[in-house]
RODO-2510 file (C-alpha; in nm, 4 decimals, decimal comma):
residues 499
     n   res          X          Y          Z
     1     m    -7,6713     5,1429     3,0385
     2     a    -7,7553     4,7925     3,1342
     3     d    -7,7166     4,6909     2,7705
     4     q    -7,3731     4,8481     2,7587
     5     e    -7,2649     4,6604     3,0734
     6     s    -7,3984     4,3398     2,9221
     7     d    -7,2004     4,3999     2,6063
     8     m    -6,8880     4,4700     2,8090
     9     e    -6,9251     4,1513     3,0113
    10     y    -6,9797     3,9492     2,6943
    11     s    -6,6776     4,1072     2,5319
    12     s    -6,4663     4,0266     2,8359
    13     d    -6,5699     3,6621     2,8397
    14     n    -6,4993     3,6335     2,4693
    15     d    -6,1456     3,7690     2,5186
    16     y    -6,0807     3,5068     2,7823
    17     e    -6,1981     3,2345     2,5447
    18     f    -5,9572     3,3517     2,2728
    19     e    -5,6789     3,3783     2,5281
    20     d    -5,7411     3,0230     2,6445
    21     y    -5,7448     2,9021     2,2862
    22     y    -5,4099     3,0556     2,1953
    23     n    -5,2400     2,9684     2,5242
    24     s    -5,3566     2,6073     2,5366
    25     g    -5,0648     2,3702     2,5044
    26     e    -5,2881     2,0765     2,4084
    27     d    -5,4525     2,2516     2,1122
    28     c    -5,1260     2,3881     1,9756
    29     d    -5,0542     2,2479     1,6305
    30     i    -4,6972     2,3810     1,6106
    31     e    -4,4755     2,0924     1,5064
    32     q    -4,1748     2,0255     1,7275
    33     i    -3,8646     2,0307     1,5090
    34     d    -3,6493     1,7194     1,5440
    35     p    -3,2871     1,8394     1,5385
    36     k    -3,1775     1,5084     1,3859
    37     r    -3,3992     1,5705     1,0835
    38     a    -3,3262     1,9428     1,0567
    39     d    -2,9479     1,9085     1,0858
    40     p    -2,7827     1,5984     0,9314
    41     e    -2,4716     1,6640     1,1401
    42     y    -2,6595     1,6805     1,4727
    43     f    -2,4640     1,4721     1,7221
    44     v    -2,4991     1,4300     2,0993
    45     y    -2,1735     1,3524     2,2797
    46     e    -1,9732     1,4484     2,5879
    47     c    -1,6041     1,5080     2,6541
    48     l    -1,4684     1,3185     2,9560
    49     n    -1,1355     1,3123     3,1344
    50     v    -0,9512     0,9981     3,2467
    51     e    -1,0974     0,9988     3,5991
    52     e    -1,4545     1,0255     3,4671
    53     v    -1,3996     0,7382     3,2236
    54     e    -1,2471     0,5177     3,4941
    55     k    -1,5527     0,5818     3,7104
    56     l    -1,7784     0,5066     3,4130
    57     m    -1,6089     0,1721     3,3448
    58     n    -1,5928     0,0715     3,7134
    59     e    -1,9721     0,0744     3,7409
    60     p    -2,0347    -0,2286     3,5148
    61     v    -1,7295    -0,4024     3,6627
    62     e    -1,8739    -0,3749     4,0156
    63     k    -2,2199    -0,4746     3,8928
    64     l    -2,0869    -0,7855     3,7173
    65     s    -1,8612    -0,8772     4,0073
    66     t    -2,1566    -0,8627     4,2490
    67     q    -2,4052    -1,0511     4,0320
    68     l    -2,1735    -1,3353     3,9272
    69     q    -1,9632    -1,3451     4,2460
    70     i    -1,6343    -1,3078     4,0573
    71     t    -1,3309    -1,0881     4,1142
    72     p    -1,3290    -0,7356     3,9619
    73     s    -1,0184    -0,8320     3,7615
    74     l    -1,2033    -1,1230     3,6004
    75     a    -1,5137    -0,9109     3,5419
    76     k    -1,3031    -0,6495     3,3616
    77     v    -1,1505    -0,9093     3,1284
    78     l    -1,4943    -1,0536     3,0419
    79     l    -1,6334    -0,7078     2,9677
    80     h    -1,3275    -0,6251     2,7590
    81     e    -1,3829    -0,9397     2,5497
    82     t    -1,7537    -0,8695     2,4914
    83     r    -1,7124    -0,4955     2,4177
    84     w    -1,8589    -0,4022     2,7549
    85     d    -2,1914    -0,5772     2,7020
    86     t    -2,2945    -0,6626     3,0594
    87     a    -2,6103    -0,8478     2,9557
    88     e    -2,4159    -1,0732     2,7176
    89     v    -2,1590    -1,1609     2,9844
    90     i    -2,4280    -1,2502     3,2397
    91     e    -2,6226    -1,4632     2,9904
    92     r    -2,3187    -1,6523     2,8603
    93     y    -2,1756    -1,7026     3,2096
    94     r    -2,4983    -1,8533     3,3417
    95     n    -2,5481    -2,0704     3,0334
    96     n    -2,1955    -2,2092     3,0164
    97     a    -1,9368    -2,0426     3,2390
    98     s    -1,6572    -2,2788     3,1362
    99     h    -1,7054    -2,2089     2,7650
   100     l    -1,7036    -1,8314     2,8267
   101     l    -1,3827    -1,8482     3,0314
   102     v    -1,2108    -2,0582     2,7631
   103     s    -1,3185    -1,8252     2,4805
   104     a    -1,1916    -1,5249     2,6809
   105     r    -0,8600    -1,7103     2,7348
   106     i    -0,8963    -1,6939     3,1097
   107     k    -0,9053    -2,0712     3,1348
   108     a    -0,7194    -2,3309     2,9287
   109     a    -0,9213    -2,5374     2,6842
   110     p    -0,9617    -2,9025     2,7905
   111     p    -0,7345    -3,1443     2,6012
   112     p    -0,9037    -3,3360     2,3178
   113     v    -1,0163    -3,6853     2,4183
   114     t    -0,9325    -3,9703     2,1757
   115     a    -1,0747    -4,3218     2,1822
   116     t    -0,7349    -4,4886     2,1516
   117     t    -0,5726    -4,2990     2,4342
   118     t    -0,6501    -4,4030     2,7876
   119     t    -0,3628    -4,2289     2,9600
   120     t    -0,2216    -3,8825     2,9059
   121     t     0,1535    -3,8222     2,8945
   122     t     0,2710    -3,4727     2,9783
   123     t     0,5873    -3,3722     2,7971
   124     t     0,6157    -2,9993     2,8469
   125     a     0,9006    -2,8644     3,0531
   126     a     0,6608    -2,6869     3,2857
   127     a     0,4671    -3,0018     3,3541
   128     v     0,7897    -3,1928     3,4217
   129     a     0,9006    -2,9205     3,6566
   130     s     0,5706    -2,9244     3,8411
   131     t     0,6025    -3,2965     3,9080
   132     t     0,9636    -3,2879     4,0203
   133     a     0,9165    -3,1158     4,3500
   134     t     1,1474    -3,2753     4,6048
   135     n     1,1851    -3,2670     4,9782
   136     v     1,4929    -3,0965     5,1181
   137     s     1,6245    -3,0473     5,4635
   138     g     1,3851    -2,8870     5,6994
   139     g     1,0791    -3,0209     5,5191
   140     y     1,0702    -2,7415     5,2551
   141     r     0,9653    -2,8260     4,8994
   142     t     1,1531    -2,7033     4,5927
   143     q     1,0720    -2,6801     4,2251
   144     l     1,2574    -2,6383     3,8965
   145     c     1,1719    -2,3304     3,6892
   146     p     1,1670    -2,4329     3,3196
   147     v     1,2769    -2,0849     3,2032
   148     c     1,5818    -2,0013     3,4142
   149     v     1,6403    -2,3734     3,4986
   150     t     1,7041    -2,3089     3,8660
   151     v     1,5661    -2,4945     4,1654
   152     q     1,3816    -2,2608     4,4038
   153     m     1,1379    -2,2775     4,6892
   154     t     0,7834    -2,3619     4,5823
   155     d     0,6438    -2,0453     4,7442
   156     k     0,8408    -1,8390     4,4886
   157     f     0,6421    -1,9861     4,2005
   158     h     0,3175    -1,8627     4,0484
   159     r     0,0891    -2,0636     3,8223
   160     l    -0,2045    -1,9701     3,6015
   161     s    -0,5311    -2,1562     3,5460
   162     c    -0,3520    -2,3589     3,2782
   163     a    -0,1297    -2,5069     3,5561
   164     h     0,1925    -2,3743     3,3986
   165     s     0,4194    -2,2604     3,6780
   166     f     0,7224    -2,0289     3,6674
   167     c     0,9305    -1,8476     3,9250
   168     r     0,8601    -1,4930     4,0346
   169     d     1,1710    -1,3449     3,8693
   170     c     1,0939    -1,5001     3,5291
   171     w     0,7342    -1,3785     3,5441
   172     a     0,8542    -1,0267     3,6319
   173     m     1,1042    -1,0268     3,3441
   174     h     0,8336    -1,1532     3,1068
   175     f     0,5979    -0,8744     3,2151
   176     e     0,8680    -0,6101     3,1751
   177     i     0,9436    -0,7214     2,8169
   178     q     0,5763    -0,7330     2,7216
   179     i     0,5019    -0,3895     2,8674
   180     g     0,8068    -0,2504     2,6877
   181     q     0,6399    -0,3627     2,3642
   182     g     0,3152    -0,1864     2,4565
   183     i     0,1276    -0,5064     2,5523
   184     s    -0,0920    -0,5107     2,8624
   185     t    -0,4276    -0,6915     2,8572
   186     q    -0,2919    -0,9414     2,6020
   187     i     0,0029    -1,0680     2,8097
   188     e    -0,0045    -1,4470     2,7820
   189     c     0,1438    -1,7465     2,9614
   190     m     0,5146    -1,8109     2,8947
   191     e     0,4557    -2,1731     2,7988
   192     q     0,4751    -2,2388     2,4237
   193     r     0,1390    -2,2832     2,2477
   194     c    -0,0482    -2,1593     2,5575
   195     d    -0,2558    -1,8450     2,5086
   196     v    -0,4076    -1,8126     2,8565
   197     r    -0,4091    -1,4507     2,9710
   198     v    -0,2143    -1,3392     3,2751
   199     p    -0,4534    -1,1790     3,5276
   200     e    -0,4096    -0,8103     3,6026
   201     d    -0,3740    -0,8809     3,9756
   202     l    -0,0715    -1,1051     3,9172
   203     v     0,0998    -0,8502     3,6906
   204     l     0,0583    -0,5657     3,9378
   205     n     0,1651    -0,7894     4,2255
   206     l     0,4948    -0,8902     4,0624
   207     l     0,5952    -0,5547     3,9128
   208     n     0,8294    -0,3860     4,1578
   209     r     0,9123    -0,0681     3,9648
   210     p     0,6433     0,2040     3,9910
   211     v     0,7234     0,3246     3,6381
   212     l     0,6361    -0,0162     3,4944
   213     r     0,3172    -0,0369     3,6987
   214     d     0,2061     0,3032     3,5696
   215     k     0,2874     0,2044     3,2104
   216     y     0,0930    -0,1191     3,2434
   217     q    -0,2115     0,0590     3,3830
   218     q    -0,1953     0,3233     3,1080
   219     f    -0,1777     0,0590     2,8344
   220     a    -0,4560    -0,1443     2,9947
   221     f    -0,6764     0,1650     3,0245
   222     a    -0,6169     0,2422     2,6566
   223     d    -0,7159    -0,1155     2,5627
   224     y    -1,0369    -0,0902     2,7658
   225     v    -1,1318     0,2423     2,6061
   226     k    -1,0639     0,1108     2,2533
   227     s    -1,2867    -0,1925     2,3171
   228     h    -1,5740     0,0212     2,4507
   229     p    -1,8150     0,1023     2,1645
   230     e    -1,9234     0,4349     2,3149
   231     l    -1,5746     0,5760     2,3798
   232     r    -1,3127     0,7318     2,1514
   233     f    -0,9787     0,8901     2,2334
   234     c    -0,9404     1,2418     2,1014
   235     p    -0,6826     1,2157     1,8184
   236     g    -0,5398     1,5583     1,9023
   237     p    -0,1681     1,5658     1,9928
   238     n    -0,1055     1,4932     2,3630
   239     c    -0,4777     1,5289     2,4391
   240     q    -0,6161     1,3141     2,7224
   241     i    -0,9849     1,3765     2,6529
   242     i    -1,2141     1,0817     2,5715
   243     i    -1,5353     1,1400     2,3734
   244     r    -1,8441     0,9423     2,4700
   245     s    -2,1618     0,8985     2,2662
   246     q    -2,4334     0,6358     2,2389
   247     d    -2,4761     0,7239     1,8710
   248     i    -2,2118     0,5127     1,6960
   249     s    -2,2246     0,6879     1,3616
   250     p    -1,9835     0,8821     1,1357
   251     k    -2,0728     1,2188     1,2887
   252     k    -1,8427     1,5089     1,3701
   253     a    -1,7084     1,5248     1,7257
   254     c    -1,5089     1,8256     1,8465
   255     c    -1,2819     1,8075     2,1509
   256     k    -1,3603     2,0804     2,4028
   257     v    -0,9928     2,1128     2,5008
   258     c    -0,7833     2,1018     2,1827
   259     k    -1,0728     2,1708     1,9387
   260     t    -0,9742     1,8751     1,7194
   261     m    -1,2596     1,7619     1,4925
   262     f    -1,2865     1,3975     1,3863
   263     c    -1,5267     1,1247     1,2773
   264     f    -1,6594     0,9505     1,5874
   265     r    -1,6934     0,6133     1,4181
   266     c    -1,3453     0,5715     1,2674
   267     g    -1,1442     0,8356     1,4561
   268     t    -0,9966     0,9968     1,1418
   269     d    -1,0589     1,3464     1,0053
   270     y    -1,4287     1,4208     0,9620
   271     h    -1,5239     1,3217     0,6080
   272     a    -1,8999     1,3617     0,5414
   273     p    -2,0582     1,2889     0,2999
   274     t    -1,8005     1,0157     0,2269
   275     d    -1,8357     0,7129     0,4574
   276     c    -1,5507     0,5609     0,6598
   277     q    -1,4781     0,2701     0,4277
   278     i    -1,4672     0,4856     0,1145
   279     i    -1,2409     0,7510     0,2677
   280     r    -0,9934     0,4792     0,3710
   281     k    -0,9861     0,3483     0,0122
   282     w    -0,9441     0,7007    -0,1232
   283     l    -0,6591     0,7983     0,1092
   284     t    -0,4819     0,4697     0,0357
   285     k    -0,5168     0,5332    -0,3372
   286     c    -0,3909     0,8900    -0,3012
   287     a    -0,0862     0,7644    -0,1116
   288     d    -0,0151     0,4986    -0,3760
   289     d    -0,0664     0,7330    -0,6739
   290     s     0,0904     1,0432    -0,5206
   291     e     0,3949     1,0368    -0,7534
   292     t     0,1680     1,0148    -1,0582
   293     a    -0,0310     1,3156    -0,9401
   294     n     0,2685     1,5320    -0,8471
   295     y     0,2597     1,7282    -1,1709
   296     i    -0,0795     1,8808    -1,0860
   297     s     0,0430     2,0375    -0,7644
   298     a     0,1806     2,3526    -0,9266
   299     h     0,0414     2,6857    -0,8047
   300     t     0,0600     2,8667    -1,1385
   301     k    -0,1380     2,8553    -1,4634
   302     d    -0,1463     3,0681    -1,7765
   303     c    -0,4325     3,3075    -1,8397
   304     p    -0,6426     3,1486    -2,1193
   305     k    -0,6763     3,4873    -2,2921
   306     c    -0,3443     3,6713    -2,2702
   307     h    -0,1356     3,3666    -2,1601
   308     i     0,0439     3,5537    -1,8845
   309     c     0,1502     3,3398    -1,5868
   310     i    -0,0858     3,3734    -1,2890
   311     e    -0,0304     3,2590    -0,9302
   312     k    -0,3295     3,1619    -0,7173
   313     n    -0,3028     3,3537    -0,3885
   314     g    -0,6558     3,3064    -0,2549
   315     g    -0,9088     3,0295    -0,1979
   316     c    -1,1620     3,1432    -0,4580
   317     n    -1,1587     2,9628    -0,7950
   318     h    -1,3055     3,2711    -0,9680
   319     m    -0,9872     3,4233    -1,1076
   320     q    -0,9354     3,7625    -1,2666
   321     c    -0,6213     3,8180    -1,4697
   322     f    -0,4391     4,1263    -1,3400
   323     n    -0,3159     4,1975    -1,6934
   324     c    -0,6216     4,1700    -1,9202
   325     k    -0,8951     4,1525    -1,6483
   326     h    -1,0320     3,8318    -1,8005
   327     d    -1,2551     3,6343    -1,5576
   328     f    -1,2042     3,2584    -1,5753
   329     c    -1,2269     2,9389    -1,3682
   330     w    -0,9027     2,8212    -1,2092
   331     m    -1,0050     2,4547    -1,2414
   332     c    -1,1110     2,4264    -1,6065
   333     l    -0,9752     2,7619    -1,7385
   334     g    -1,3166     2,8273    -1,8944
   335     d    -1,4823     3,1673    -1,9141
   336     w    -1,6378     3,2404    -1,5756
   337     k    -1,9536     3,3790    -1,7341
   338     a    -2,0084     3,0467    -1,9139
   339     h    -2,0340     2,8618    -1,5830
   340     g    -2,3746     3,0156    -1,5235
   341     s    -2,5876     2,9922    -1,2128
   342     e    -2,7800     2,6745    -1,3007
   343     y    -2,5029     2,4201    -1,3342
   344     y    -2,1388     2,4256    -1,2358
   345     e    -2,0100     2,1949    -1,5079
   346     c    -1,6409     2,1685    -1,4278
   347     s    -1,7073     1,9645    -1,1112
   348     r    -1,8445     1,6785    -1,3230
   349     y    -1,6369     1,4072    -1,4826
   350     k    -1,7572     1,3113    -1,8314
   351     e    -1,6815     0,9440    -1,8823
   352     n    -1,6177     0,7868    -2,2201
   353     p    -1,9315     0,5816    -2,2996
   354     n    -1,7338     0,3460    -2,5278
   355     i    -1,4451     0,2791    -2,2885
   356     a    -1,5512    -0,0837    -2,2322
   357     h    -1,4722    -0,1608    -2,5974
   358     e    -1,1308     0,0055    -2,5921
   359     s    -0,7930    -0,1635    -2,5375
   360     v    -0,6502    -0,2377    -2,1944
   361     h    -0,4048     0,0516    -2,2272
   362     a    -0,6841     0,2900    -2,3242
   363     q    -0,8891     0,1776    -2,0250
   364     a    -0,5892     0,2322    -1,7970
   365     r    -0,5423     0,5830    -1,9337
   366     e    -0,9118     0,6557    -1,8854
   367     a    -0,8970     0,5277    -1,5262
   368     l    -0,5981     0,7530    -1,4541
   369     k    -0,7717     1,0468    -1,6195
   370     k    -1,0803     0,9926    -1,4015
   371     y    -0,8692     0,9666    -1,0849
   372     l    -0,6733     1,2825    -1,1655
   373     h    -0,9958     1,4720    -1,2333
   374     y    -1,1222     1,4049    -0,8803
   375     y    -0,7818     1,4241    -0,7146
   376     e    -0,7083     1,7651    -0,8654
   377     r    -1,0329     1,9063    -0,7253
   378     w    -0,9816     1,7348    -0,3890
   379     e    -0,6330     1,8815    -0,3617
   380     n    -0,7437     2,2227    -0,4896
   381     h    -1,0050     2,2658    -0,2180
   382     s    -0,7547     2,1543     0,0436
   383     k    -0,5158     2,4280    -0,0719
   384     s    -0,8015     2,6784    -0,0954
   385     l    -0,8767     2,6166     0,2730
   386     q    -0,5180     2,7067     0,3577
   387     l    -0,5224     3,0174     0,1384
   388     e    -0,8531     3,1344     0,2849
   389     q    -0,7021     3,1061     0,6302
   390     q    -0,4368     3,3513     0,5134
   391     t    -0,7162     3,5767     0,3824
   392     l    -0,8797     3,5613     0,7260
   393     d    -0,5522     3,6551     0,8952
   394     r    -0,5146     3,9576     0,6664
   395     m    -0,8776     4,0524     0,7340
   396     k    -0,8164     4,0413     1,1094
   397     t    -0,5191     4,2728     1,0699
   398     r    -0,7160     4,5260     0,8621
   399     i    -1,0162     4,5192     1,0955
   400     n    -0,7911     4,5662     1,3955
   401     e    -0,6529     4,8778     1,2267
   402     k    -1,0066     5,0067     1,1652
   403     v    -1,1045     4,9459     1,5286
   404     m    -0,7934     5,1287     1,6484
   405     k    -0,8927     5,4241     1,4253
   406     g    -1,2423     5,4279     1,5739
   407     l    -1,4158     5,2959     1,2630
   408     g    -1,6506     5,0652     1,4527
   409     t    -1,5928     4,7910     1,7097
   410     w    -1,5100     4,4212     1,6771
   411     i    -1,8815     4,3441     1,7141
   412     d    -1,9566     4,5630     1,4107
   413     w    -1,7222     4,3500     1,1992
   414     q    -1,8164     4,0109     1,3475
   415     h    -2,0264     3,9164     1,0430
   416     l    -1,7072     3,9036     0,8348
   417     f    -1,5581     3,6380     1,0634
   418     d    -1,8862     3,4456     1,0604
   419     a    -1,8743     3,4496     0,6799
   420     a    -1,5139     3,3263     0,6757
   421     a    -1,5969     3,0453     0,9217
   422     l    -1,8967     2,9368     0,7146
   423     l    -1,6889     2,9458     0,3981
   424     a    -1,4321     2,7125     0,5560
   425     k    -1,7082     2,4731     0,6694
   426     c    -1,8707     2,4647     0,3257
   427     r    -1,5432     2,4176     0,1410
   428     y    -1,4413     2,1399     0,3794
   429     t    -1,7648     1,9538     0,2996
   430     l    -1,7160     2,0158    -0,0714
   431     q    -1,3626     1,8753    -0,0576
   432     y    -1,4947     1,5424     0,0741
   433     t    -1,7627     1,5187    -0,1954
   434     y    -1,4962     1,4253    -0,4519
   435     p    -1,3921     1,0892    -0,2998
   436     y    -1,7641     1,0164    -0,2680
   437     a    -1,8250     1,0981    -0,6361
   438     y    -1,5212     0,8966    -0,7489
   439     y    -1,6540     0,5704    -0,6027
   440     m    -2,0307     0,6217    -0,6258
   441     e    -2,2426     0,4253    -0,8736
   442     s    -2,6091     0,5064    -0,8063
   443     r    -2,7845     0,8472    -0,7832
   444     k    -2,4770     1,0045    -0,9372
   445     e    -2,6652     1,2554    -1,1517
   446     l    -2,8511     1,4022    -0,8523
   447     f    -2,5328     1,4090    -0,6460
   448     e    -2,3312     1,5868    -0,9130
   449     y    -2,6084     1,8416    -0,9571
   450     q    -2,6127     1,9236    -0,5838
   451     q    -2,2322     1,9199    -0,5731
   452     a    -2,2214     2,1688    -0,8610
   453     q    -2,4787     2,3949    -0,6953
   454     l    -2,2811     2,3912    -0,3715
   455     e    -1,9541     2,4629    -0,5483
   456     a    -2,1029     2,7570    -0,7357
   457     e    -2,2394     2,9144    -0,4159
   458     i    -1,9109     2,8548    -0,2330
   459     e    -1,7161     3,0359    -0,5040
   460     n    -1,9638     3,3235    -0,4902
   461     l    -1,9221     3,3379    -0,1135
   462     s    -1,5429     3,3166    -0,1402
   463     w    -1,5425     3,6056    -0,3908
   464     k    -1,7479     3,8179    -0,1519
   465     v    -1,5433     3,7260     0,1569
   466     e    -1,2181     3,8279    -0,0125
   467     r    -1,3847     4,1650    -0,0838
   468     a    -1,5896     4,1648     0,2365
   469     e    -1,5020     4,5171     0,3470
   470     t    -1,6506     4,6611     0,0296
   471     t    -1,9432     4,4151     0,0041
   472     d    -2,2876     4,5060     0,1331
   473     r    -2,3513     4,3283     0,4629
   474     g    -2,7000     4,2194     0,3619
   475     e    -2,5726     4,0763     0,0347
   476     l    -2,2965     3,8872     0,2163
   477     e    -2,5328     3,7392     0,4769
   478     n    -2,7769     3,6371     0,2032
   479     q    -2,4979     3,4528     0,0229
   480     m    -2,4019     3,2833     0,3510
   481     d    -2,7577     3,1580     0,3954
   482     i    -2,7722     3,0212     0,0400
   483     a    -2,4372     2,8391     0,0708
   484     e    -2,5286     2,6779     0,4038
   485     k    -2,8654     2,5617     0,2689
   486     r    -2,6920     2,4015    -0,0302
   487     r    -2,4489     2,2244     0,2019
   488     t    -2,7229     2,1021     0,4364
   489     t    -2,9363     1,9771     0,1476
   490     l    -2,6497     1,7716     0,0059
   491     l    -2,5699     1,6183     0,3453
   492     k    -2,9348     1,5333     0,4134
   493     d    -2,9575     1,3414     0,0863
   494     f    -2,6156     1,1715     0,0920
   495     f    -2,5002     1,1501     0,4548
   496     p    -2,3233     0,8161     0,5302
   497     n    -2,5492     0,5361     0,6483
   498     e    -2,5454     0,4837     1,0235
   499     a    -2,5572     0,1054     0,9978
***
């Protein structure tokens, strides 16, 4: 009996040891997954409203104003000029305040000193006006405004750090014209060849109409946001949201209000894996060559077997002729079975290896042929996205009818909408692989292989989504997983550099 109790005690202690081993956080070898490495599109950002951004920008303004003992208006201009780098402003101000103020156009540059000139002659109208103040009755001083050429009391004049002085009414008219042209933080002195900025305090002080004051403040706020490296306006129509992120890279940001998606770095439509510079070149080229490429925009092609005219009414490039039931590829018109599962050949462009030895006209034709190859596929996937949205709308209608008839609930059919959403995401990425492939020079073989694999899985997914109600759910979800893995793999290997 004693032996049994001993065995029981020993067994109990041993259990505790195993429990401690498995529950110990220090001995755990489970690797923490870094979301940045697992997901190439991982992006940390926040959506802010105007009030939150104003509060965010006022903090460095107050800090700088306190440390350097300058006005908030001056601190804001210095931060605006240095892209809101507080440390840089403080360092440059303490090293050479005069040089910083001149470079920021807050202060006029000193006139060049020549060895042969011992006296300086001022010839500008403003300088003449400033030296022609005269005494009038009652001891008041007057001054000539060089713009409206009227003599007024000196207390009605305002001058900048450059010493150029103009009357209140002329300043106000100048501000009104500049604001009407959308200019705010860049309003300059009225004197010719003087680029000294007009301080914000003076502008707001002389603007009498509230509408103009509001416009000026709106334009100035927009200038401050555009100069801040961590802030981007949402490009959605009439959207007032500002996106903030410390990661200045070409990642996808999505506005929480209008759901607009865009590249955080350049502010245009999200374009991974193509980088910002390449997508600008591509869109410019497409705009320039749009007339040349117009002939490829037709929606109909002839069946390669029975030659009957076929209209593409869905996003999938796997076509089946309604007349002869022949399966073929919409892009290359080749037999669908010949595409195979290992390589999706029609996404590749086969260049002429001897083109360098051909004539100039032959090289021009080859260049156009290469451009049209990529443009046709770029445009095709763009249209497929639109057609698949129509497929989704029809699917919603049919599922709503099923739910009304008691054939399941919306939750039972949710996987179909998840599949359609994933299909749109994958095809969107695939669309932007073609500008990337058009301009790329190195690692092209690997890229085209991954591009072809992705395109093949997308077409398989598209085929299943269009027939989703008759497709096995497990088969559909398996195809979704394969397509997303192909997309993620391509982005991991070819995502735009963050530099």
